[in-house]
N, C-alpha and C positions, 0 to 999 in steps of 0.2 A: 160600864165603861164611861168615864167622864168625858166632857166635851174637849178638854185639853189633851187627853190621851189619844182621842180620835184624830185630832189635828196633827199630833206628832207622828202617827202611823200612816198618815196620808202620803202617798207617793206621787211625785209629779209625773206628768205625761211624758212618755218616751217617744222621741222623734223617730220617724221611719228612716231606715238606712237608705243611702243613695250613692250612686257612683260619682265620684269627683270628676269634674270636667278636666280635660287635658290642658296643657299650657296654651295660652293665646299668643304668645310671643316667643321669638327665638333670638338669642344673641351669641355670637362667636367672636373670639378675639385672637389676634396674631400680633407678633412683635414686628416693629419696623426696624429691621436690621440694616446696617451699612449706611446710615444717614451721614451725609457730609456736614461739615460745620455750617455751610451756607443753608442747607436744608433745616437744620435746627434753628438757625437765626430767623429764617422766614416763619417757621412754625411758632416760635416765641412771639414774634411781632404780630402775627395774625391773631394768636390767642389773646394777647394782651389788649389789642385794639377792640376785638369783638367782646372781650370780657368787660371792658369799660362801658360799651354800649348796652350790654345785658344788665349791668348794675344800674345804670340810669333808667332803663326801661322798667326794671323791677320796682325801683323807687317810685316811678310815676304810676305804676299799677297799684301800689300800696296806697298812694295818696288818693287815687280815685275811689278805692273802697267799694261800697255797694252801688256807687253811682256809675260804675263801668257800663259801657254800651258799645255797640258796633261803631259808632262815630268816634269815640275816644280811642278805640282799638285801631281804626283806620288812620287816625291822626298820628298815633305813636309809630305805626308801621311806616308811614310816609316819612316821618322824621328820621327813622333809622335807615331807610333806603338810600337817602342822600349820602350817608356816611359809610355805606357798605354795598349792598345790592338788594334787590327785591327778595331773592330767596334767602339770603342771610337774615334779612329783617323778619321774614316769616318764621324762620326757625327760632329766632330770639324771642319774638312775641309768644309763640306757642310754648316755649320753655318757661317763660314768665307766667303764663296763665296756669300751667301745670303746677308750678311752685306755689303760687298763691292759693290754688285749690287744695293742695296738700297741707299747707299751713292752716287753712280753715278747718280741715278734718282733724288735724292734730289739736287745734284749739277746742273743738267740740269734745274730743276725748279728754282733754285736760279739765274741762268744765264737768263732765260726767264723773271723773275721778274725784274732784272736789266735792261734788254733791254726795257721792257715796261716803266719803270721809266724814262729812258733816252729819249725815244720817246716823252713821255708826257711833260717832261721839255723843250725839244727843240721846241715842238709845242707852248707851252704857252709863252716861251720867244720870239718867233717870232711874237706874236700878240701885238698890241698897249696896253699900260697900261690902265687898266680900262675897256677893252672890255668885254662884257658879253658873257658867254658861253651858251650852250644848253644842252639838255639831252644826246646828242650823243658825244659832245666834250667840254672840259673845255675852259673857256675864258682866257683872259690875267690876269696878276697879278694886285693887287689893287694899289700898290705904287712903286715908284722907289727903295725904300729900300728893299722891298720884292723881286723885280726883281733882284737886285744885289745879295741878299743872295741865290737865286735860281741858279744864274750863278755859284756861288762857289760850290753849291751842285751838279750841273751838272758835274763839273770836278771831284768831289769825286766819283760819281757813275761811270763815265767813267773809272776811275782808277780801281775801284773794278771789273768792267766788264772785263777789259783787263786781270787782274790777274786771275779771274775765268776762262776765256777762255783759258789762257795759261796752267792752272792746268788741265783743262779737256783734252786738246790736249796731255799733258804729261801723262795722266792717274793717276794723283795724287788726292787722296781723304783724307779728314780729318775725322777720326772716333775716338770716345771716348768710350771705353768699360766701362760700368757703367753709361753712360749718361752725356751729357754736362751740363745739368741743375744741376745735383747733384754735378758735379765737381765745377761749379761756386758757389754753395752754401757754399763751404769750405771757400770762401773769405768773407762771411758775415754770420757767424754763429749766431750772435745776432738777426738778423731779422728772421732767420729760427728757433730760439729758440732751438738750438742744442748745445751740448757741443762737444768738439773735439773728445772724445771717441765715442759718439753717432754717429757722422758723419762718423768716421772711420769704425764703425761696419756696417753701411748701405753701405758704399762704397765697402767694401770687399764682402758683401753678393751679391751686384749687379754684381760683377765681377766673381763670381763663375760660374762654368759650370757643370750642372747636367741634361743633356738632351740626350736622345737616340732616334735615328730614328727607325721606325718599319721595320720589315722584313716579307714579306708575305711567308708563308710556314713554318716558324719557330714556335716553341712551344709558344703558347699564343701570337704570333705576335711580339715578341721582345725577343732577347737573352741577351741584356745588362741590361735593367731594365724590369723585368718580374713581372706581376701581374696575379696570378692564379684566377680561377673563384670564389674561396672562399675568395678572398681579400688579400692573402699573397703577400707581396712585397719583392723582392730580387734584389740585385744589384751585377753585375759583377765588382769586384774591379780591379783597374789598377794594373799593375805588381809591382810597388814599394810598394803598400799597400796590397798585397795579404796575408801578415801575419796576417791581422786583420779579415780574413774570419772566419765565424762561421758555414759554410755549405760547402759541397764538391764542388770541381772545382773552388775554389777561389771566392765563392759567399758569400754575407752577407745578412741575412734575418732579416728584421725589425720586431720589436715586434708589430707594428701597423697593423691593418686590415682596408682596404678601401672598401667602398660600394658606388658606384655612384648612387645617388638618381635620378638625371636627366639623361635621356637616358641610364639608367643602363642596360635595356634589350638589347638595340642596341649594347652597348659595350660588353655585355656577348656573344651575338651571334657572334661577330667578333673574340673574342679570342678563343672561342670554335671551330671555323672554321679555326684557325691559320692564320687569316688575319692581315695585318700590322696595328699596333697601336704604335704611338710615345708617349713617356712619358717625363715629366719634373718635377723635384723636386726643389722647391724654398722655401726660408725662408722669412716670413713677419717679419721684424725686429721690427716694431712698436708694433705688437701684440704678438710677440714671438711665432708664430705658423708656422709649416711646412705644405706644401701643395703638392699634387700630381695632375698633370694635364695630362689627356689622350686626344690625338688628332688623328684623322684619316680623310682620304679623302673619298669622295663618288662622283660618276659621276653626272655631271650636265646635266640634261635632261629636256627639256621643253615639258611637257606633256599636257599642256592646250593651245589650240589655242586662238588667240586674240578674235575671234568671240564668242567662248564659254565663255570666261571671261566676255564679254559684255552682255551675254544673260539675266542676272538677274539685270541689272543696274550697277551703279558704285557709289562709295563713293569718292568724290574729297577732297583732303586735301591740305591745304596751310601751308607750314612750315614757322614759324616765330621765332623771337629770344626768345620768352617765352611761346609759345603755338602752338598747331595744331588747325587750323580752318577746320572743316569738314562739308560736306553737302552731303546728299544722293540724287541721281538722278535716275529716272526710266530709262527704256531702250530707251525712246524717248528723253532723255535729260532734262526732266522737274524736277525742284527741288521739293522734297517731304519732308514733316515734317519740323522740326526746325533746325537751324544751331547749331552745337555742337563745343565746345572748350575744349581742353585738355591741361592744363597748366603744365609747368615744370620750374624749377629754375636752371639756368646754372651757378650760382655763387658758390664759395667754392672750395673744393678739387675735384680732378678728379673722385674719387670713388662716391662722392655725385652727381656730374653731370651725371655720367653714370647711377646711380640708378634712378635719376629723368627721364632720357630719357626712360629707360626700363619701368618704371611705367606708363608714359604717353602713350607709344606704346601699353602696355598691355590693358589699358582702351580703347584705340582706336580700337584695334582688337576685343575686346569683344563686343563693341557697333556695330561694323560692322557685326559680326556674328548674332547679334540680329535683324538687319534690313533685313536679308536674302540675302544680296549682297555677291558675291563671288570674287570681285575684288576691288582694291583700286587704284585710279589714283593719282599720285604725280609728281611733277616737277623733271626733271633730272638736279638738281642744281649743279653748279660748280662755286664757287666764286673766283677762283684763279686769274682771270683777273681783278677783281674789288677790290682786297685787297691792291693794290699799294698805297703808301702814296701820290704819286704825282698826281694821277687822281682826288681825292676828296679834296685835298688841306686842307682847314681849317676844313672840316667836320670830325673832329676826332671822334665824337660820332658815325657817320655813319660807319666809318672804324672799330671801335670796335664792332659795332652791327653785321656787316656781318662776321667779323672774329670770333665772338663768336658762330655763328651757326655751329654746328658740322655736316656739310653736308655729308661728307664721312662716318663717323661712324653711323650717323643717318640712312642713306640709307641702309648700310650693315646690321645694326641691324633690321631695319624694314623688309627687305626682308627675313632675317633668321627667325624671329619670325612669320611672316605671313605664311611662308612655313609650319611651324609646325601646323598651324590652317587651312591648306588647302585653303589659300587665295592667290590670284595672285596680283602682283604689276605691274601696267601699268605705265611706265615712259613716260612722254610727254615733249615736248619742252616748256620751261618756257617763251618764248617770248610773250610779250603783255598780259599775263594772268591777271595781276593786273590791268592794265589800261583798258582793254576791259571789264573785269568783273565789275569794278567800273562804267563804262559808261552805260552798258546794263542791269545789274542785281541788283545793289545795291538799286536803287530807286524803281523799280517795286516790289521787294520782301519785302520792308519795310512796316510795319503796325504800328498802335499805340501800339500794344503789342509785336512787334518783332523789335528789334534794329539790323539792318544790318550794319556790319562794312565792310571796304574795303577788309579785309582778308576773310570774309565770301563770298563776291561776287567773290573773286579770286578762292575760292574753287569750286564754281559753274562753273567758266570758265575752270578750270583744269579738272573737271569731264566731261564736255561736250567734250573737246578735247580728253580725253581718250576714250569716246564713239564713236568718229569719227564724231561728229556734230560740225558745226561752232559755235564759241563763240557768235557772234553778233546775236541779236534778229531779227526776221523777221516780216514784216508788210503785211497786206492783200491788194490785188489789189482792185480798185474801182469796185463795183457791179452794175449791171443793175437794180437790185431790191433786195428784201430781201433774195432771194434764193442764194445759193452758186454756181452761174452759172460759175464763173471763178475759182472755186475750193477754197481750203483752203490756208493757208499762204505759198506762194511759192515765193514771191518776196523778195529778199535780201535787208535789210535796207542799206542805204548809209553810208559811213564812218562818216558823220557829224550828223547822227540822234542819238541824245542822250536823247530825251524825251520819253514820253510814246508812245505806239503804236497807229497808226491811219493813215488815208489816208492824202495825201497832200491837202491843201485847193485849191479851184479854182483859176484860174489866176487873176480874178478880185479882190478877197480878198487879194491875195499877193500884187497886185499893190496898194490896199488901205493901207495895212500894210506898204509898202515902203514909201508912202506919209506921213503916220502918224509918221514914224521915222524921216523924214526930218523936221517935225514941221508944215507942212501945214495943216490947218483945212478945212474940207469939210463941207459946210452948204448947206441947200436946196436952198438958194438964189443964191449961186455961182456955184452949180453943173451944168454940161452940160446936156441939155435935151437929152433923148434918140431918139426923133424924132424932126426934124426941117422942116421948110417950105423952099423949094428951090425957091428963089425969081427970079431966071433966067429961071424957067421952069413953064409951066402951066400944067404939067402932074399930079399934085396932090401931095400927101405926099410921101416922100421917107425915107427909113431907113438909118440913119447915122451909121458909124462904131463905135465900142466901143472906148472910150477914155482911152488909157492905160498909157499915159504919161502926164506930166504937160504941 
């Protein structure tokens, strides 16, 4: 075996399965119904005023860059306090710091993506034209024209990479309050089917600031935006708008009452105990509705050990572009029942895609509860390294496919919804699950009435890995007789064993098969006799050795 073939067959280390931690935060939302025109006017004025302060504070934070310190933070907060209040200033500066930190993380991800693209281009340009690639590395380009165009793109990416690195070293970030997507929509209102006034209304609403952080130990958990147990909402007005107050101490009480249907009891327990609850008021311009969102944190504690989660078996799920493929496995790793598929549609608006994912996850969790299993095994997916345009080349459909799978949102939502139904999520390494599942489980589980797909076989592989069992099937050792003298299936099948289970044929049959593949025909007339007469000896008959080669 050559050194190159050894390198191709080398498998990477498989990470150990682990139980995904539950959600660290909770958010619930309710509509503010029955608002009077005066209420809407006050909300708009407060949001516009605080939004202008938040924009100026974000610009100041971006100018500070890496020179930011506690002194500059205190100076910014002091300047905002005079135009609002101490608590409003604290909420604005905290939101500014979170936005700047998020932009820095996105900037680092952009640099890593450019570096991956440059490495791939340099590798492919160094190969001869027309050289084929493999699953691990792409090959050369198809023509001289494509090779030339990629050399130009390499220079473009290198320039972008140098610019991004320089900005990161200088601490410069690019942030758009209101969203870059909505900003670019202004240049193509016809395609967005918006008028200039409609776009302006959306743009202003997105740049408003009406969010207050919670405070533990304060009345109802928040002094700025307070919601009483009976649903009354009151807002502490900024200093310039204090003349609009309709309640003592510069507060404005809305005519609307809120009652959180989802997690309402948990929210009520927190505010009655004066525990911190953060609130955010926002306007949905398309529907013309106002909403109030309540959010709080809760400690993340892993209460279920891995062995306990495996005690009742496992449901393995394979995440695909349009459906979940699920299969139930018992505690020994044997597939039970029929494969299940839960479809969703990820086309259309973001709200539609989110609703489709929630509906598919709900059906999956209800089916899991019916099977009696207490844990779900899923792949710890991360497609950030495979989205680069340079790696897959002409496979535009594949890039769009993996880019369309919402891996981050899907995993977070599945973990959150499973925790509410007392189900554990076991995350496993996704390496080789589709390939080994297709090799070892697709054909054996297929019947005339059961159609097994590659995704169904992958769900079995994921479930077995979550249970701690190997994915590859096992075969029995040769027996001396009909009894299980050598025990049950304890011998691991080799990497090349892709057919049904069984013992290896004897050596003579393998030799016969090898001759049959070469085209040589064995007949009774030409076959070598098992016993021959030794003409040089008078000792009688002797046994000749088996003929193993031609």
